[in-house]
N, C-alpha and C positions, 0 to 999 in steps of 0.2 A: 527767703532757700527754707524750705520746709525739710526737716529730715524724715527719711523714709522709715514708718514703722515695721517691727516684726510683727508674724503673724500673731502674737499675743498681745500686742499693741493694738492691731487692726479688729480683733475680737474683743477687747474691751470696748473701743470706740464703735463699734456695730451694737452692742449691748445697751449702752449710755444712751446712745443715739435715738433707740426705740423706745426707751423709758421717758425720755425727758420732752418738754414742750418747745424748747429752743434748742433743737440738735445743732446748728450752726456755732454754738458756745461751746461745743463738747471739745476738751483738748485734753490729747495724752501725752504724756512723757517718757520717755525711758531712761532708765539709768544704762550704763555701758557694761555692769557686770555680766558677762557672760552665763555663768552657772546659776547665779541666784539674781535674776532679772528684778528691779523695782518698776512697778506701773504707777504713775501718778496719773488719776485724771481728777480734773476739775471742769464743773461747770456752771450754768448760772445763778446766782444766788438764788434765785425763783424756784428753780429745780434740783436743788441740793437734798430736799427732803424727797424726792422721789427716787433718787439715786440711793439713798441711805435707806429708806422705807420703814415701817413700822417695827421699833426695838431693832433696827438695824438687819433686819433680817433678808431685803433686797442687797444690800452690800453683802451679806454674808453668801449668799446665794451668789451673787458677781465672783467673789473671791473663789469658792468653791469652783465654778468653771473655770476659773482662771488658771487654778491648782492643779485642776486634771487637764487641761491641756499643755500645761509646763511640764507637768510628771511623765507624758507622753512623749514630749523632747527632751527627756531628761534634764530637767529643770527644775528651780522650786522658786516659784513667782510669789511677788508679794506685790499688795494693791495700796497704793494711798490714796483717800478722798481728799484731796484740797479744798478748804473754800477759801 
């Protein structure tokens, strides 16, 4: 049984699946903390470079989008990219 993602988790999933070659291997998990959610993103080992990007720019952009969406919801979210 899969747990339902919040809109923040769905946003990260959508962005990550658009970036990688193996979108079926994108997994997003969320912590239960209501005001400071932690979103964990894991992708195929072949795609980790695409999610992180050159000098971490892609990962930073994903974090910025997540932060903007979270702020709009009155929260502060954190993204962890798990390898």
